[in-house]
Backbone bond lengths (Angstrom), bond angles and torsions (degrees), N, CA, C in turn:
res aa  C-N    CA-C-N  psi(-1)  N-CA   C-N-CA  omega(-1)  CA-C   N-CA-C  phi
1 M - - - 1.488 - - 1.553 108.31 -
2 L 1.284 116.92 -48.73 1.434 117.21 -177.98 1.440 113.88 -68.32
3 R 1.308 113.93 -36.76 1.503 118.60 177.91 1.567 113.07 -63.50
4 V 1.319 115.72 -41.97 1.445 122.70 171.16 1.482 113.44 -55.22
5 H 1.384 113.38 -53.67 1.520 119.52 176.66 1.428 114.32 -53.64
6 S 1.397 113.97 -48.04 1.469 119.83 -177.99 1.523 111.46 -61.87
7 T 1.337 119.58 -42.32 1.388 123.65 -176.77 1.584 112.44 -63.42
8 V 1.333 109.84 -50.70 1.506 116.88 -179.18 1.522 108.65 -66.50
9 F 1.364 118.01 -41.17 1.470 121.69 -177.18 1.524 109.45 -60.68
10 R 1.396 118.30 -47.96 1.522 122.79 -172.88 1.666 102.75 -66.43
11 E 1.219 119.83 -44.15 1.533 120.34 -176.34 1.525 106.46 -66.48
12 L 1.307 118.00 -39.90 1.460 119.81 177.26 1.434 114.08 -59.82
13 D 1.320 117.95 -48.00 1.394 122.33 -179.27 1.492 113.63 -66.02
14 R 1.397 114.52 -41.69 1.489 116.95 171.67 1.516 117.54 -57.02
15 R 1.244 111.20 -42.84 1.549 118.07 178.84 1.425 114.49 -69.56
16 L 1.394 116.55 -44.62 1.496 117.39 175.61 1.475 111.26 -60.30
17 Q 1.343 119.27 -47.02 1.455 122.52 179.76 1.503 109.77 -56.84
18 A 1.344 119.31 -49.18 1.460 123.60 -173.69 1.520 110.73 -66.31
19 E 1.335 117.34 -41.03 1.450 122.21 -168.68 1.556 112.04 -96.27
20 H 1.378 117.63 -23.73 1.497 118.00 -173.22 1.417 112.90 -132.03
21 G 1.384 120.86 -3.42 1.460 121.47 174.91 1.538 114.49 81.41
22 F 1.261 117.36 5.01 1.469 119.31 169.47 1.526 114.84 -147.60
23 G 1.282 116.43 160.01 1.439 120.12 -167.52 1.505 113.18 -94.35
24 V 1.309 114.02 -165.78 1.503 120.87 -174.88 1.512 107.82 -73.71
25 D 1.403 120.59 -34.82 1.501 117.46 175.96 1.466 114.03 -57.74
26 A 1.359 114.86 -47.79 1.504 118.15 -177.63 1.497 107.82 -69.28
27 Y 1.279 122.57 -34.17 1.491 125.14 175.36 1.534 107.92 -57.73
28 G 1.372 115.17 -46.95 1.494 118.43 -178.82 1.468 112.91 -62.85
29 V 1.366 122.30 -37.62 1.361 127.30 178.43 1.560 108.21 -61.71
30 M 1.298 115.64 -56.38 1.483 120.70 179.82 1.560 115.93 -61.57
31 I 1.431 114.78 -31.06 1.484 112.66 -178.74 1.520 107.62 -77.89
32 T 1.356 114.43 -28.41 1.546 115.99 177.69 1.513 107.11 -66.61
33 L 1.412 119.96 -43.07 1.439 121.45 -177.71 1.524 112.60 -65.68
34 V 1.385 115.70 -39.98 1.489 116.13 -178.96 1.473 114.35 -69.64
35 T 1.304 121.64 -15.27 1.362 121.72 178.38 1.582 116.19 -90.28
36 T 1.267 113.38 -4.12 1.470 121.02 173.91 1.590 108.89 -85.57
37 P 1.335 117.28 144.58 1.499 117.52 -177.14 1.501 113.03 -56.21
38 S 1.385 119.91 -39.46 1.424 125.47 -177.18 1.483 115.04 -88.01
39 R 1.280 113.00 -8.40 1.571 121.57 -174.65 1.572 110.58 62.20
40 Q 1.301 112.89 30.09 1.472 110.86 176.35 1.600 106.54 -155.89
41 L 1.289 115.44 153.44 1.403 121.57 -175.20 1.599 110.00 -144.88
42 P 1.317 123.04 149.41 1.430 121.43 172.67 1.599 107.80 -59.23
43 I 1.279 115.81 146.33 1.414 117.67 -174.58 1.570 115.36 -60.12
44 G 1.387 114.83 -36.33 1.433 119.79 175.76 1.453 113.78 -59.68
45 A 1.426 115.14 -44.25 1.468 122.01 -176.01 1.537 106.33 -71.23
46 L 1.308 120.29 -36.84 1.583 124.00 172.87 1.479 108.49 -58.61
47 G 1.307 121.36 -51.34 1.382 123.58 -175.70 1.523 109.74 -59.73
48 E 1.374 116.58 -48.60 1.460 121.03 175.58 1.553 113.68 -50.98
49 Q 1.313 114.27 -52.39 1.474 119.81 179.64 1.493 113.82 -57.39
50 R 1.282 116.81 -38.12 1.410 124.74 178.03 1.453 118.61 -87.44
51 N 1.373 115.09 1.76 1.487 126.06 178.80 1.549 107.15 53.60
52 L 1.305 115.19 49.89 1.494 118.37 175.17 1.566 107.97 -120.04
53 S 1.301 114.23 151.57 1.441 120.87 -179.76 1.487 108.53 -72.99
54 P 1.347 120.34 163.23 1.564 117.65 177.38 1.462 113.83 -55.59
55 S 1.288 118.54 -37.51 1.478 118.05 -178.87 1.602 109.41 -75.95
56 G 1.366 119.55 -32.33 1.311 121.91 176.79 1.613 116.69 -66.44
57 I 1.314 112.32 -38.52 1.477 114.17 -179.64 1.566 105.52 -79.61
58 S 1.364 118.19 -29.49 1.564 117.88 174.46 1.484 112.42 -61.57
59 R 1.318 116.93 -42.98 1.410 118.72 176.39 1.514 117.88 -65.17
60 S 1.300 112.61 -37.74 1.515 118.39 -178.84 1.576 105.35 -74.04
61 V 1.265 120.19 -39.91 1.561 119.42 175.23 1.446 109.01 -65.74
62 D 1.298 124.53 -38.92 1.446 124.24 179.44 1.547 109.90 -59.67
63 R 1.363 117.88 -45.44 1.450 119.39 -179.19 1.460 111.02 -62.24
64 L 1.372 115.41 -48.23 1.479 121.78 -177.64 1.564 109.88 -62.93
65 T 1.312 117.52 -36.43 1.457 120.92 -179.84 1.712 109.17 -66.38
66 K 1.304 110.88 -43.95 1.509 115.95 177.45 1.503 109.34 -61.12
67 A 1.272 121.52 -35.28 1.440 127.19 -179.88 1.536 111.96 -77.47
68 G 1.349 119.46 -11.19 1.463 121.49 178.23 1.530 109.02 85.55
69 L 1.269 123.27 10.84 1.486 124.91 -174.59 1.505 115.64 -91.97
70 V 1.348 114.41 -19.52 1.495 120.72 176.57 1.495 104.95 -140.58
71 T 1.414 113.96 164.46 1.425 121.44 174.69 1.595 102.80 -123.47
72 R 1.303 112.88 159.75 1.451 122.08 171.92 1.495 106.67 -124.06
73 T 1.309 118.42 129.83 1.476 121.63 178.68 1.507 104.70 -139.65
74 T 1.354 115.07 158.48 1.371 123.05 176.64 1.512 110.62 -68.79
75 N 1.336 117.38 130.21 1.398 121.30 -178.14 1.552 112.03 -71.37
76 P 1.305 121.21 117.00 1.455 123.61 -171.38 1.610 108.88 -72.20
77 A 1.274 117.34 -15.95 1.537 119.24 177.58 1.469 110.47 -69.83
78 D 1.302 122.43 -30.32 1.422 124.16 -178.46 1.501 116.72 -131.68
79 G 1.386 115.68 -15.85 1.484 117.30 -178.73 1.472 118.62 70.41
80 R 1.384 118.38 1.63 1.366 121.66 179.69 1.446 116.97 -119.04
81 S 1.440 115.10 -46.17 1.464 116.93 176.37 1.448 114.96 -76.53
82 L 1.246 116.88 176.47 1.433 125.16 176.29 1.437 116.27 -109.20
83 L 1.252 118.23 140.73 1.457 126.91 169.03 1.497 111.98 -95.90
84 V 1.235 116.43 135.98 1.603 121.87 -179.96 1.494 102.02 -113.51
85 G 1.282 114.04 126.13 1.532 120.41 173.26 1.499 114.06 -132.02
86 L 1.312 114.87 155.53 1.487 123.17 -178.45 1.552 104.81 -78.97
87 T 1.310 111.94 136.64 1.480 115.18 167.94 1.538 109.13 -84.82
88 P 1.416 115.59 166.98 1.501 113.76 172.97 1.490 114.12 -60.97
89 D 1.360 120.76 -35.27 1.360 121.33 172.17 1.533 115.43 -59.14
90 G 1.403 112.95 -39.72 1.435 117.49 176.39 1.526 114.29 -63.33
91 V 1.389 114.15 -37.93 1.436 114.77 -179.23 1.615 107.54 -66.09
92 R 1.323 116.79 -40.30 1.416 122.30 -173.82 1.564 108.19 -64.13
93 R 1.377 115.08 -49.18 1.429 122.36 -178.03 1.531 109.49 -63.49
94 L 1.330 118.30 -33.82 1.504 123.24 -178.68 1.508 106.40 -68.37
95 R 1.341 115.84 -45.00 1.470 117.77 -177.69 1.541 110.95 -61.18
96 E 1.367 116.80 -39.83 1.464 120.18 176.18 1.469 111.21 -62.35
97 A 1.327 114.41 -39.87 1.478 117.54 -175.79 1.529 111.99 -73.50
98 Q 1.330 115.79 -25.04 1.473 120.29 175.09 1.487 112.64 -56.88
99 V 1.338 115.48 -43.19 1.440 121.29 174.79 1.421 111.57 -51.45
100 T 1.311 117.67 -52.14 1.469 119.72 177.91 1.526 114.52 -63.56
101 H 1.321 118.07 -38.65 1.436 121.93 177.52 1.552 109.75 -57.33
102 H 1.321 112.65 -49.84 1.574 118.63 -177.66 1.521 108.34 -63.31
103 E 1.320 116.62 -38.28 1.483 118.35 -179.34 1.476 114.04 -60.25
104 V 1.410 114.28 -49.62 1.436 122.96 -177.16 1.549 108.53 -61.56
105 V 1.320 115.59 -45.97 1.446 118.00 -177.07 1.549 109.92 -61.95
106 R 1.378 112.79 -45.61 1.448 112.52 178.57 1.574 111.62 -67.51
107 E 1.311 123.91 -37.27 1.446 124.98 179.20 1.534 111.05 -62.89
108 R 1.414 114.74 -51.53 1.419 119.05 -171.39 1.564 117.32 -86.39
109 L 1.365 114.68 -11.42 1.483 115.43 -174.41 1.486 110.19 -138.51
110 L 1.301 120.34 -64.06 1.421 123.94 -164.40 1.593 112.96 -67.93
111 S 1.353 113.48 -33.52 1.513 118.40 -176.96 1.524 108.92 -60.52
112 H 1.311 114.85 -24.16 1.515 117.49 -173.65 1.489 111.83 -87.71
113 L 1.384 120.69 -4.42 1.505 124.63 -175.86 1.545 105.49 -121.93
114 D 1.446 104.01 140.91 1.545 112.82 176.27 1.551 105.17 -87.67
115 P 1.372 116.20 175.50 1.405 118.90 -178.05 1.585 115.13 -56.25
116 R 1.306 114.41 -36.71 1.440 120.49 -178.92 1.563 109.83 -65.51
117 D 1.337 112.77 -39.31 1.510 116.42 179.72 1.535 108.69 -66.69
118 L 1.315 113.82 -41.42 1.490 117.17 -179.94 1.470 112.36 -63.21
119 S 1.316 119.65 -38.42 1.360 125.01 178.26 1.560 110.74 -63.34
120 R 1.262 114.59 -50.42 1.469 120.07 178.02 1.511 113.08 -64.54
121 L 1.284 120.47 -33.42 1.407 121.73 -179.65 1.551 107.29 -69.90
122 G 1.399 119.46 -37.55 1.453 121.07 175.11 1.473 110.16 -62.57
123 Q 1.338 116.00 -44.89 1.520 114.79 178.36 1.531 115.41 -60.68
124 L 1.341 113.87 -39.42 1.466 117.46 178.41 1.575 112.70 -67.68
125 W 1.349 119.48 -38.37 1.423 124.12 175.47 1.576 108.07 -63.36
126 E 1.301 117.20 -41.43 1.512 120.30 -173.70 1.615 102.71 -73.15
127 K 1.283 122.16 -38.67 1.466 124.55 179.10 1.544 111.65 -61.67
128 A 1.343 111.57 -44.25 1.510 118.18 -176.98 1.448 111.46 -72.11
129 M 1.395 118.68 -37.77 1.486 122.08 179.85 1.542 107.38 -144.38
130 P 1.412 111.39 95.63 1.495 113.13 179.03 1.428 117.03 -54.23
131 G 1.285 118.41 130.89 1.454 128.21 -176.05 1.647 114.15 94.13
132 A 1.331 114.05 -5.16 1.449 117.09 -179.40 1.520 110.37 -60.38
133 V 1.374 117.65 -34.05 1.508 120.11 -179.25 1.606 108.13 -108.04
134 S 1.327 116.01 -37.96 1.435 117.61 -168.47 1.452 117.07 -86.01
135 S 1.304 114.43 -15.69 1.623 120.61 -178.73 1.447 106.83 -88.62
136 A 1.398 112.63 143.33 1.501 118.67 170.30 1.555 112.60 -71.35
137 T 1.271 114.10 -20.47 1.524 118.25 178.54 1.430 108.36 -115.14
138 W 1.382 119.69 159.29 1.339 122.56 175.82 1.531 112.86 -68.17
139 P 1.335 118.24 138.46 1.397 123.92 168.84 1.561 114.19 -58.14
140 L 1.239 121.65 140.21 1.452 124.07 174.97 1.450 111.68 -100.57
């Protein structure tokens, strides 16, 4: 399982960097933001959802901000924390990167499995971690 993840993850990171100028960590931050109704989250919540430390999410958001893919604004709810939001360019670039993401997953993993294999794999993931397949959000 870890070998499969590592192989797919490395190729995904390589292709995203080569074709879109950002890696899988940045992709993960942007995909998390695009799935929220307002396309923005407090930086702490974003870090938690991405399983990144405060300094890790801060570095990632810094890079994405410099690239014009996200914005950081003061959170009006408390006046202290930051809200991170996707820019229109960030949404556009994410949509382009999703094509690459899907291609890599199909090439490196899914193309080797038939529909029965895929169904069984989903059942196994769900058994190992309830919600891994059936939940709209990632299980914590």
